[in-house]
N, CA, C and O atoms as CSV, one atom per row, in Angstrom:
chain,resi,resn,atom,element,x,y,z
A,1,UNK,N,N,28.556,-64.021,130.982
A,1,UNK,CA,C,28.689,-64.812,130.227
A,1,UNK,C,C,27.677,-65.641,129.312
A,1,UNK,O,O,28.181,-66.378,128.465
A,2,UNK,N,N,26.622,-65.591,129.393
A,2,UNK,CA,C,25.655,-65.994,128.634
A,2,UNK,C,C,25.445,-65.528,127.088
A,2,UNK,O,O,25.216,-66.070,126.006
A,3,UNK,N,N,25.687,-64.015,127.676
A,3,UNK,CA,C,25.478,-62.669,126.821
A,3,UNK,C,C,26.701,-62.336,125.863
A,3,UNK,O,O,26.550,-61.625,124.869
A,4,UNK,N,N,28.023,-62.938,126.249
A,4,UNK,CA,C,29.234,-63.510,125.991
A,4,UNK,C,C,28.757,-64.475,124.499
A,4,UNK,O,O,28.763,-64.241,123.290
A,5,UNK,N,N,28.407,-65.523,125.275
A,5,UNK,CA,C,28.000,-66.467,124.279
A,5,UNK,C,C,27.219,-66.263,123.209
A,5,UNK,O,O,27.442,-66.895,122.177
A,6,UNK,N,N,26.483,-65.613,123.266
A,6,UNK,CA,C,26.024,-65.374,122.737
A,6,UNK,C,C,26.316,-64.005,121.481
A,6,UNK,O,O,25.890,-64.156,120.336
A,7,UNK,N,N,26.816,-63.160,121.748
A,7,UNK,CA,C,27.872,-62.329,121.340
A,7,UNK,C,C,28.719,-63.254,120.354
A,7,UNK,O,O,28.403,-63.265,119.164
A,8,UNK,N,N,29.582,-63.882,120.721
A,8,UNK,CA,C,30.600,-64.364,120.321
A,8,UNK,C,C,29.714,-65.595,118.896
A,8,UNK,O,O,29.983,-65.701,117.700
A,9,UNK,N,N,28.847,-66.184,119.593
A,9,UNK,CA,C,27.640,-66.565,118.390
A,9,UNK,C,C,27.793,-65.715,116.939
A,9,UNK,O,O,28.087,-65.878,115.755
A,10,UNK,N,N,27.421,-64.796,117.808
A,10,UNK,CA,C,26.806,-63.969,116.413
A,10,UNK,C,C,27.840,-63.252,115.421
A,10,UNK,O,O,27.565,-62.876,114.282
A,11,UNK,N,N,29.328,-63.108,116.189
A,11,UNK,CA,C,30.105,-63.207,115.094
A,11,UNK,C,C,30.648,-63.989,114.614
A,11,UNK,O,O,31.433,-63.753,113.696
A,12,UNK,N,N,30.355,-65.482,115.187
A,12,UNK,CA,C,30.677,-66.312,114.177
A,12,UNK,C,C,29.860,-66.675,112.862
A,12,UNK,O,O,30.100,-67.300,111.829
A,13,UNK,N,N,28.652,-65.900,113.461
A,13,UNK,CA,C,27.796,-65.976,112.211
A,13,UNK,C,C,27.937,-65.263,110.792
A,13,UNK,O,O,27.781,-65.543,109.603
A,14,UNK,N,N,28.327,-64.168,111.599
A,14,UNK,CA,C,29.048,-62.841,110.142
A,14,UNK,C,C,29.767,-63.592,109.801
A,14,UNK,O,O,29.310,-64.309,108.911
A,15,UNK,N,N,31.056,-63.865,110.182
A,15,UNK,CA,C,32.600,-64.262,109.881
A,15,UNK,C,C,32.215,-65.471,108.630
A,15,UNK,O,O,32.770,-65.504,107.532
A,16,UNK,N,N,30.901,-66.637,109.196
A,16,UNK,CA,C,30.436,-67.878,108.575
A,16,UNK,C,C,30.043,-66.794,107.323
A,16,UNK,O,O,30.777,-66.891,106.339
A,17,UNK,N,N,29.220,-66.014,107.270
A,17,UNK,CA,C,28.515,-65.865,106.432
A,17,UNK,C,C,29.590,-65.033,105.661
A,17,UNK,O,O,29.682,-65.195,104.444
A,18,UNK,N,N,30.386,-64.174,106.293
A,18,UNK,CA,C,31.526,-63.613,104.934
A,18,UNK,C,C,32.577,-64.595,104.495
A,18,UNK,O,O,33.445,-64.228,103.703
A,19,UNK,N,N,32.556,-65.488,104.837
A,19,UNK,CA,C,33.468,-66.191,104.180
A,19,UNK,C,C,32.891,-66.765,103.318
A,19,UNK,O,O,33.436,-66.907,102.223
A,20,UNK,N,N,31.356,-67.362,103.619
A,20,UNK,CA,C,30.674,-67.989,102.639
A,20,UNK,C,C,30.222,-66.966,101.065
A,20,UNK,O,O,29.838,-67.323,99.952
A,21,UNK,N,N,30.545,-65.383,101.767
A,21,UNK,CA,C,30.257,-64.727,100.458
A,21,UNK,C,C,31.294,-64.412,99.779
A,21,UNK,O,O,31.046,-64.222,98.589
A,22,UNK,N,N,32.751,-64.240,100.197
A,22,UNK,CA,C,34.490,-64.855,99.794
A,22,UNK,C,C,34.104,-65.850,98.521
A,22,UNK,O,O,34.258,-65.665,97.313
A,23,UNK,N,N,33.445,-67.177,99.379
A,23,UNK,CA,C,33.384,-68.454,98.658
A,23,UNK,C,C,32.742,-68.407,96.970
A,23,UNK,O,O,33.220,-68.635,95.859
A,24,UNK,N,N,31.414,-67.983,97.496
A,24,UNK,CA,C,30.517,-67.407,96.485
A,24,UNK,C,C,31.162,-66.366,95.439
A,24,UNK,O,O,31.111,-66.808,94.291
A,25,UNK,N,N,31.635,-65.352,95.525
A,25,UNK,CA,C,32.268,-64.451,94.894
A,25,UNK,C,C,33.042,-64.771,93.969
A,25,UNK,O,O,33.019,-64.395,92.797
A,26,UNK,N,N,34.133,-65.864,94.765
A,26,UNK,CA,C,35.443,-66.708,94.263
A,26,UNK,C,C,34.906,-67.305,92.876
A,26,UNK,O,O,35.329,-66.970,91.769
A,27,UNK,N,N,33.846,-68.298,93.140
A,27,UNK,CA,C,33.120,-68.467,92.517
A,27,UNK,C,C,32.613,-68.297,91.234
A,27,UNK,O,O,32.845,-68.932,90.206
A,28,UNK,N,N,31.878,-67.335,91.448
A,28,UNK,CA,C,31.337,-66.537,90.365
A,28,UNK,C,C,32.591,-65.860,89.307
A,28,UNK,O,O,32.627,-65.922,88.078
A,29,UNK,N,N,33.564,-65.215,90.234
A,29,UNK,CA,C,34.518,-64.639,89.192
A,29,UNK,C,C,35.152,-65.687,87.948
A,29,UNK,O,O,35.400,-65.465,86.763
A,30,UNK,N,N,35.322,-67.218,89.000
A,30,UNK,CA,C,36.160,-67.964,88.068
A,30,UNK,C,C,35.239,-68.903,87.170
A,30,UNK,O,O,35.717,-69.850,86.545
A,31,UNK,N,N,33.547,-68.496,87.144
A,31,UNK,CA,C,32.481,-69.126,86.094
A,31,UNK,C,C,32.870,-68.122,84.699
A,31,UNK,O,O,33.284,-68.391,83.571
A,32,UNK,N,N,32.501,-66.807,85.420
A,32,UNK,CA,C,33.565,-65.804,84.511
A,32,UNK,C,C,34.381,-65.393,83.531
A,32,UNK,O,O,34.233,-64.830,82.446
A,33,UNK,N,N,35.577,-65.944,84.377
A,33,UNK,CA,C,36.446,-66.095,83.537
A,33,UNK,C,C,36.444,-67.480,82.881
A,33,UNK,O,O,36.594,-67.606,81.666
A,34,UNK,N,N,36.270,-68.515,83.711
A,34,UNK,CA,C,35.869,-69.624,82.438
A,34,UNK,C,C,34.968,-69.803,81.027
A,34,UNK,O,O,35.199,-70.566,80.089
A,35,UNK,N,N,33.524,-68.547,81.240
A,35,UNK,CA,C,33.344,-68.255,80.294
A,35,UNK,C,C,33.475,-67.197,79.065
A,35,UNK,O,O,32.845,-67.167,78.008
A,36,UNK,N,N,34.668,-66.198,79.630
A,36,UNK,CA,C,35.238,-65.626,78.668
A,36,UNK,C,C,36.260,-66.416,77.607
A,36,UNK,O,O,36.382,-66.378,76.383
A,37,UNK,N,N,37.028,-67.254,78.824
A,37,UNK,CA,C,38.190,-68.054,78.329
A,37,UNK,C,C,37.413,-68.890,76.673
A,37,UNK,O,O,37.943,-68.927,75.562
A,38,UNK,N,N,35.818,-69.554,77.159
A,38,UNK,CA,C,35.194,-70.205,76.166
A,38,UNK,C,C,34.974,-69.732,75.161
A,38,UNK,O,O,35.130,-70.369,74.119
A,39,UNK,N,N,34.487,-68.294,75.188
A,39,UNK,CA,C,34.048,-67.545,74.095
A,39,UNK,C,C,35.290,-67.194,73.214
A,39,UNK,O,O,35.224,-67.057,71.992
A,40,UNK,N,N,36.450,-67.060,73.970
A,40,UNK,CA,C,37.352,-66.217,73.222
A,40,UNK,C,C,38.039,-67.686,72.272
A,40,UNK,O,O,38.985,-67.564,71.494
A,41,UNK,N,N,37.509,-68.682,72.480
A,41,UNK,CA,C,38.534,-69.751,72.198
A,41,UNK,C,C,37.077,-70.283,70.959
A,41,UNK,O,O,37.176,-70.715,69.810
A,42,UNK,N,N,36.380,-70.133,71.430
A,42,UNK,CA,C,34.774,-69.848,70.419
A,42,UNK,C,C,35.190,-69.259,68.917
A,42,UNK,O,O,35.155,-69.890,67.860
A,43,UNK,N,N,35.643,-67.704,69.142
A,43,UNK,CA,C,35.973,-67.273,68.467
A,43,UNK,C,C,37.220,-67.534,67.451
A,43,UNK,O,O,37.253,-67.388,66.230
A,44,UNK,N,N,38.234,-67.967,68.348
A,44,UNK,CA,C,39.011,-68.223,67.525
A,44,UNK,C,C,38.628,-69.609,66.293
A,44,UNK,O,O,38.915,-69.738,65.103
A,45,UNK,N,N,37.963,-70.368,67.142
A,45,UNK,CA,C,37.624,-71.346,66.178
A,45,UNK,C,C,36.977,-70.867,64.888
A,45,UNK,O,O,37.479,-70.819,63.765
A,46,UNK,N,N,35.625,-70.487,65.328
A,46,UNK,CA,C,34.790,-69.806,64.190
A,46,UNK,C,C,36.280,-68.524,63.429
A,46,UNK,O,O,36.486,-69.037,62.329
A,47,UNK,N,N,36.847,-67.792,63.492
A,47,UNK,CA,C,37.883,-67.373,62.825
A,47,UNK,C,C,38.428,-68.245,61.728
A,47,UNK,O,O,38.545,-67.820,60.579
A,48,UNK,N,N,38.810,-69.652,62.137
A,48,UNK,CA,C,39.760,-70.312,61.593
A,48,UNK,C,C,39.056,-70.902,60.807
A,48,UNK,O,O,39.612,-71.046,59.718
A,49,UNK,N,N,37.563,-71.526,60.903
A,49,UNK,CA,C,36.808,-72.386,60.206
A,49,UNK,C,C,36.137,-71.122,58.717
A,49,UNK,O,O,35.765,-71.269,57.553
A,50,UNK,N,N,36.305,-69.963,59.679
A,50,UNK,CA,C,35.528,-69.007,58.344
A,50,UNK,C,C,36.779,-68.406,57.214
A,50,UNK,O,O,36.667,-67.759,56.173
A,51,UNK,N,N,38.065,-68.977,57.990
A,51,UNK,CA,C,38.949,-68.711,56.995
A,51,UNK,C,C,39.032,-70.186,55.801
A,51,UNK,O,O,38.965,-70.287,54.576
A,52,UNK,N,N,39.171,-70.940,56.686
A,52,UNK,CA,C,38.872,-72.524,55.487
A,52,UNK,C,C,38.175,-72.174,54.495
A,52,UNK,O,O,38.915,-72.025,53.523
A,53,UNK,N,N,36.588,-71.865,54.142
A,53,UNK,CA,C,35.812,-71.859,53.964
A,53,UNK,C,C,36.002,-70.815,53.308
A,53,UNK,O,O,36.178,-71.196,52.150
A,54,UNK,N,N,36.097,-69.345,53.366
A,54,UNK,CA,C,37.189,-68.404,52.578
A,54,UNK,C,C,37.820,-69.021,51.248
A,54,UNK,O,O,37.841,-69.154,50.025
A,55,UNK,N,N,38.360,-69.305,52.635
A,55,UNK,CA,C,39.681,-70.205,51.061
A,55,UNK,C,C,38.787,-70.746,49.734
A,55,UNK,O,O,38.515,-70.364,48.595
A,56,UNK,N,N,38.435,-72.186,50.863
A,56,UNK,CA,C,38.010,-72.713,49.745
A,56,UNK,C,C,36.966,-72.210,48.231
A,56,UNK,O,O,36.810,-72.782,47.152
A,57,UNK,N,N,36.421,-70.945,48.759
A,57,UNK,CA,C,35.170,-70.727,47.967
A,57,UNK,C,C,36.113,-69.743,47.477
A,57,UNK,O,O,35.452,-68.885,46.892
A,58,UNK,N,N,36.976,-69.547,47.452
A,58,UNK,CA,C,38.183,-67.942,46.611
A,58,UNK,C,C,38.832,-69.820,45.852
A,58,UNK,O,O,38.522,-70.125,44.701
A,59,UNK,N,N,39.187,-70.225,46.223
A,59,UNK,CA,C,39.502,-71.870,44.919
A,59,UNK,C,C,38.727,-72.334,43.879
A,59,UNK,O,O,39.096,-72.623,42.740
A,60,UNK,N,N,37.008,-72.407,44.629
A,60,UNK,CA,C,36.583,-73.033,43.526
A,60,UNK,C,C,36.119,-71.702,42.321
A,60,UNK,O,O,35.752,-71.861,41.157
A,61,UNK,N,N,36.288,-70.444,43.062
A,61,UNK,CA,C,35.603,-69.678,42.044
A,61,UNK,C,C,36.990,-69.740,40.994
A,61,UNK,O,O,36.790,-69.974,39.802
A,62,UNK,N,N,38.132,-69.562,41.403
A,62,UNK,CA,C,38.832,-69.511,41.033
A,62,UNK,C,C,39.326,-70.486,39.602
A,62,UNK,O,O,40.104,-69.993,38.785
A,63,UNK,N,N,38.919,-71.530,39.470
A,63,UNK,CA,C,38.423,-72.968,38.818
A,63,UNK,C,C,37.902,-72.871,38.293
A,63,UNK,O,O,38.131,-73.025,37.093
A,64,UNK,N,N,36.348,-72.408,38.968
A,64,UNK,CA,C,35.363,-72.316,37.821
A,64,UNK,C,C,35.360,-70.825,36.885
A,64,UNK,O,O,34.553,-70.736,35.961
A,65,UNK,N,N,36.437,-69.515,37.225
A,65,UNK,CA,C,36.490,-69.118,36.165
A,65,UNK,C,C,37.486,-68.665,35.303
A,65,UNK,O,O,37.507,-67.758,34.471
A,66,UNK,N,N,38.812,-69.986,35.900
A,66,UNK,CA,C,39.506,-70.022,34.755
A,66,UNK,C,C,39.141,-70.984,33.598
A,66,UNK,O,O,39.679,-70.958,32.491
A,67,UNK,N,N,37.929,-72.039,34.077
A,67,UNK,CA,C,36.967,-73.094,33.154
A,67,UNK,C,C,35.973,-72.079,32.265
A,67,UNK,O,O,35.388,-72.346,31.216
A,68,UNK,N,N,35.972,-71.162,32.823
A,68,UNK,CA,C,35.040,-70.538,31.757
A,68,UNK,C,C,35.067,-70.054,30.152
A,68,UNK,O,O,34.217,-69.679,29.344
A,69,UNK,N,N,36.532,-70.274,30.141
A,69,UNK,CA,C,37.432,-69.466,28.530
A,69,UNK,C,C,36.691,-71.256,28.340
A,69,UNK,O,O,35.520,-71.573,28.129
A,70,UNK,N,N,37.840,-72.078,28.508
A,70,UNK,CA,C,37.097,-73.477,27.895
A,70,UNK,C,C,36.286,-74.155,28.265
A,70,UNK,O,O,36.258,-75.381,28.157
A,71,UNK,N,N,35.422,-73.395,28.809
A,71,UNK,CA,C,34.132,-74.126,28.520
A,71,UNK,C,C,33.253,-73.485,27.433
A,71,UNK,O,O,32.591,-74.089,26.591
A,72,UNK,N,N,33.359,-72.193,27.593
A,72,UNK,CA,C,32.888,-71.562,26.108
A,72,UNK,C,C,33.295,-72.235,24.622
A,72,UNK,O,O,32.541,-72.511,23.689
A,73,UNK,N,N,34.724,-72.400,24.728
A,73,UNK,CA,C,35.323,-72.904,23.443
A,73,UNK,C,C,34.969,-74.341,23.166
A,73,UNK,O,O,34.690,-74.642,22.006
A,74,UNK,N,N,34.943,-75.489,24.345
A,74,UNK,CA,C,34.462,-76.458,24.521
A,74,UNK,C,C,32.960,-76.269,24.174
A,74,UNK,O,O,32.871,-76.835,23.085
A,75,UNK,N,N,31.807,-75.820,24.470
A,75,UNK,CA,C,30.323,-75.550,23.623
A,75,UNK,C,C,30.193,-74.816,22.257
A,75,UNK,O,O,29.128,-74.860,21.641
A,76,UNK,N,N,31.381,-74.073,21.734
A,76,UNK,CA,C,31.186,-73.376,20.372
A,76,UNK,C,C,32.103,-74.634,19.938
A,76,UNK,O,O,32.537,-74.500,18.794
A,77,UNK,N,N,32.284,-75.180,20.234
A,77,UNK,CA,C,32.950,-76.872,19.327
A,77,UNK,C,C,31.501,-77.559,19.244
A,77,UNK,O,O,30.855,-77.539,18.196
A,78,UNK,N,N,30.982,-78.237,20.555
A,78,UNK,CA,C,29.835,-79.061,20.437
A,78,UNK,C,C,28.870,-78.745,19.395
A,78,UNK,O,O,28.401,-79.541,18.582
A,79,UNK,N,N,28.526,-77.041,19.539
A,79,UNK,CA,C,27.603,-77.112,18.859
A,79,UNK,C,C,27.799,-76.392,17.244
A,79,UNK,O,O,26.845,-76.370,16.466
A,80,UNK,N,N,28.885,-75.935,16.949
A,80,UNK,CA,C,29.687,-76.697,15.958
A,80,UNK,C,C,28.914,-77.965,15.211
A,80,UNK,O,O,27.934,-78.152,14.491
A,81,UNK,N,N,29.675,-78.497,15.661
A,81,UNK,CA,C,29.514,-79.759,15.473
A,81,UNK,C,C,28.027,-80.491,15.101
A,81,UNK,O,O,27.895,-81.206,14.107
A,82,UNK,N,N,27.068,-80.235,15.935
A,82,UNK,CA,C,25.617,-80.414,15.736
A,82,UNK,C,C,25.470,-80.135,14.410
A,82,UNK,O,O,25.589,-80.934,13.481
A,83,UNK,N,N,25.136,-78.665,14.338
A,83,UNK,CA,C,24.998,-77.955,13.487
A,83,UNK,C,C,25.500,-78.220,11.791
A,83,UNK,O,O,25.070,-77.814,10.711
A,84,UNK,N,N,26.649,-79.130,12.215
A,84,UNK,CA,C,27.619,-79.622,10.904
A,84,UNK,C,C,26.506,-81.098,11.177
A,84,UNK,O,O,26.725,-81.646,10.097
A,85,UNK,N,N,26.110,-81.472,11.461
A,85,UNK,CA,C,25.593,-83.202,11.633
A,85,UNK,C,C,24.107,-82.308,11.475
A,85,UNK,O,O,23.557,-82.717,12.498
A,86,UNK,N,N,23.593,-81.817,11.154
A,86,UNK,CA,C,22.017,-81.465,11.171
A,86,UNK,C,C,22.100,-80.905,9.597
A,86,UNK,O,O,21.201,-81.205,8.812
A,87,UNK,N,N,23.115,-80.159,9.223
A,87,UNK,CA,C,22.961,-79.776,8.073
A,87,UNK,C,C,23.390,-80.743,6.799
A,87,UNK,O,O,23.345,-80.660,5.572
A,88,UNK,N,N,23.742,-81.512,7.584
A,88,UNK,CA,C,24.168,-83.267,6.582
A,88,UNK,C,C,23.208,-84.034,6.172
A,88,UNK,O,O,23.036,-84.621,5.104
A,89,UNK,N,N,22.392,-83.954,7.449
A,89,UNK,CA,C,20.992,-84.891,7.760
A,89,UNK,C,C,19.800,-84.408,6.934
A,89,UNK,O,O,18.964,-85.097,6.351
A,90,UNK,N,N,19.893,-83.162,7.002
A,90,UNK,CA,C,19.087,-81.935,5.856
A,90,UNK,C,C,19.698,-82.227,4.220
A,90,UNK,O,O,18.830,-82.270,3.349
A,91,UNK,N,N,20.631,-82.355,3.939
A,91,UNK,CA,C,20.726,-82.719,2.839
A,91,UNK,C,C,20.642,-83.696,2.825
A,91,UNK,O,O,19.770,-83.960,1.997
A,92,UNK,N,N,21.112,-84.776,3.354
A,92,UNK,CA,C,20.771,-86.285,2.881
A,92,UNK,C,C,19.114,-86.603,2.443
A,92,UNK,O,O,18.634,-87.130,1.440
A,93,UNK,N,N,18.510,-86.045,3.645
A,93,UNK,CA,C,16.997,-86.583,3.499
A,93,UNK,C,C,15.886,-85.532,2.418
A,93,UNK,O,O,14.739,-85.719,2.014
A,94,UNK,N,N,16.930,-84.330,2.211
A,94,UNK,CA,C,16.050,-82.896,1.573
A,94,UNK,C,C,15.221,-83.413,0.241
A,94,UNK,O,O,14.087,-83.004,-0.006
A,95,UNK,N,N,16.020,-84.492,-0.695
A,95,UNK,CA,C,15.053,-84.723,-1.622
A,95,UNK,C,C,14.203,-85.887,-1.775
A,95,UNK,O,O,13.468,-86.101,-2.738
A,96,UNK,N,N,14.378,-86.724,-0.616
A,96,UNK,CA,C,13.316,-87.434,-0.274
A,96,UNK,C,C,11.850,-86.450,0.064
A,96,UNK,O,O,10.847,-86.372,-0.645
A,97,UNK,N,N,12.159,-85.647,1.590
A,97,UNK,CA,C,11.198,-84.902,1.427
A,97,UNK,C,C,10.309,-84.287,0.651
A,97,UNK,O,O,9.079,-84.302,0.705
A,98,UNK,N,N,11.212,-83.615,-0.249
A,98,UNK,CA,C,10.638,-82.644,-1.571
A,98,UNK,C,C,9.525,-83.474,-2.265
A,98,UNK,O,O,8.328,-83.185,-2.265
A,99,UNK,N,N,10.170,-84.676,-2.925
A,99,UNK,CA,C,9.198,-86.001,-3.765
A,99,UNK,C,C,7.715,-86.298,-2.589
A,99,UNK,O,O,6.601,-86.595,-3.021
A,100,UNK,N,N,7.956,-86.176,-1.475
A,100,UNK,CA,C,7.211,-86.710,-0.801
A,100,UNK,C,C,6.282,-85.488,-1.022
A,100,UNK,O,O,5.287,-85.671,-1.724
A,101,UNK,N,N,6.543,-84.047,-0.401
A,101,UNK,CA,C,5.485,-83.230,-0.631
A,101,UNK,C,C,5.023,-82.913,-2.114
A,101,UNK,O,O,3.834,-82.597,-2.166
A,102,UNK,N,N,5.735,-82.925,-3.424
A,102,UNK,CA,C,5.376,-83.178,-4.640
A,102,UNK,C,C,4.383,-83.980,-4.491
A,102,UNK,O,O,3.234,-83.755,-4.870
A,103,UNK,N,N,4.855,-85.162,-3.816
A,103,UNK,CA,C,3.256,-86.179,-4.442
A,103,UNK,C,C,1.697,-86.395,-3.490
A,103,UNK,O,O,0.877,-87.299,-3.649
A,104,UNK,N,N,1.639,-85.293,-2.529
A,104,UNK,CA,C,0.990,-85.618,-1.843
A,104,UNK,C,C,0.133,-83.617,-2.321
A,104,UNK,O,O,-0.959,-83.375,-1.807
A,105,UNK,N,N,0.555,-82.904,-2.912
A,105,UNK,CA,C,0.152,-81.865,-3.672
A,105,UNK,C,C,-0.196,-82.080,-4.954
A,105,UNK,O,O,-1.104,-81.419,-5.458
A,106,UNK,N,N,0.347,-82.846,-5.516
A,106,UNK,CA,C,-0.343,-83.007,-7.133
A,106,UNK,C,C,-0.833,-84.353,-7.314
A,106,UNK,O,O,-0.743,-84.833,-8.444
A,107,UNK,N,N,-1.505,-85.266,-6.070
A,107,UNK,CA,C,-2.034,-86.041,-6.302
A,107,UNK,C,C,-3.687,-85.411,-5.805
A,107,UNK,O,O,-4.035,-84.633,-4.917
A,108,UNK,N,N,-4.107,-85.841,-6.397
A,108,UNK,CA,C,-5.765,-85.443,-6.357
A,108,UNK,C,C,-6.439,-86.771,-5.944
A,108,UNK,O,O,-6.031,-87.857,-6.356
A,109,UNK,N,N,-7.607,-86.614,-5.015
A,109,UNK,CA,C,-8.452,-87.701,-4.716
A,109,UNK,C,C,-10.155,-87.496,-5.248
A,109,UNK,O,O,-10.623,-86.633,-5.991
A,110,UNK,N,N,-10.564,-88.188,-4.828
A,110,UNK,CA,C,-12.210,-88.225,-6.048
A,110,UNK,C,C,-12.917,-88.325,-4.963
A,110,UNK,O,O,-14.144,-88.397,-5.030
């Protein structure tokens, strides 16, 4: 009877160990499934974010490219206006500058 009880105890321990192994394997499989699902969700979020950033980049690129002709034209107009202003100022003071130079060149100091 004692041997039977010992044998039953061993069988019970083996059964419990097997059940525990099944529980651990099931938990491991569930964990792997959750990790796979989380990775898939993260990949989707990354793809969505990347698409948004690419769209924004393309929009800004289109805006800046579209304005480059307008910017060039505006800069040309500003440059022409500044050149015109400098020519007017040079014409206005050129007589005074020439007179000042002649005075300094023709004045002899002893």
